[in-house]
N, C-alpha and C positions, 0 to 999 in steps of 0.2 A: 166724131170721136166724143164720147161722153166724158164727164169729169173723172170717173173711176179709171177709165182707160188712159186718160192723160196722166193721172197720178202714177199708174203702173209704168207708163212709158218714161216718166221723169225718174222714177226709182231705178229703172233699168239703165237709163242714161248715166245716172250718178254712179251706179255699180260699175259700168264700163269705164268711166273716167278713173275711178278708184283703182281698178285692175290695171289700167294704163300706167298710173303712177307707180304702182307696185312693181310692174314689169320694168319700168325705167330704173328703179332702185336696184332690182335684181341684176339688171344688165350692168350697172355701175360696179356692183360688188363682184360680179363675174369678171369684168374687165380688169379690175384691180388685182384679183387673184391671178389672172392670166399673166399680167405684167409682172407680178411678184414671182410667179413660177418661171418666167422667161429670163429673169435676172440671174447672173452667176452668184455664187455664195459670197465672193469677195469682189469688190468693185474699186477700181482705181479712181483717182481724182479726175482724170481725163474722161473716163466713161461717165462718171457722176455728173460732171459739168455738161457733157453732151446730152444727158437725159434731162437735166434741169433747164438748160438754155440760159437765157439772160446774159450775164456778163461773159466776156471772153475768158478763155482758159487762163490766160496770164493774170487776169484779175483774181480769179479763184486761187491761183498759186501764190500771189503776193499778199492777199488779204485773208489770213488764216481764219478770221472770224466768219467768213463767208463759206468756208469749207464744211463738209459734213462734220457734225459734232464739234463745230468751231475749231477744227484741226486736231481735236483730241480723239481718244479711243480708237485710233487706227492701229493696224497690225501690218507687219511686213509679210508680204506673200510674194515669194519669188524675188525678194529684194526690193519690192515696190510698196509704197504706202497705200494701203487699202482699208476700206470700211466694210463691215458686214451689210448685207442687203437690207436687213431690217432697219438699220440706222439710216441707210440711203433713202428708204421709203418715207421715213419720218422727215428727213431733210428736204426731200423733194416738195413737200407741202409748205415749207417755210418761205414766206416772202418778207419784204422789208418791214411790213407792219407787225409781224410776229417775231422778228429777229431779236429784239431786246429780251423777250421772255426765253427764247431758245438759247441765247448767249448766257443768260443767268444760270441755266441748267448746267452749263459746261464751265462756269466761272471764267468766261471770256470777257475781255474788255472791248467795248464798241467805241469807235470814234463818235464824237458828238453829233455829227451829221446823221449817222445811222440811228442814234438814240432818238433823235427828233422825228425820224420817220416811223419809229416803232411805238406801240401802245404802252 
């Protein structure tokens, strides 16, 4: 294989790797849209907690600042406290390191231990 063929082969390899990364990104976007479409319009705390994982449901119930929208912006749907799926999708991405910023958006107070975990 001469140097020109090697160069063409390298360019081809780089193009394939780039397409692979683009395909992975497209797959992530598609999966996110599919999850979004599969969620009901209104989601209870029980369902939201099951989607997020982490703490037990009782922890989410007793610590309002860990709930979607830090416990705010909920609506009663069939007599149950629910949040809109768009808010749940945002909340699902929140971890302890971003909780302080999230809580500030909702004017919620965090216990000191959670403030220390957040940026």
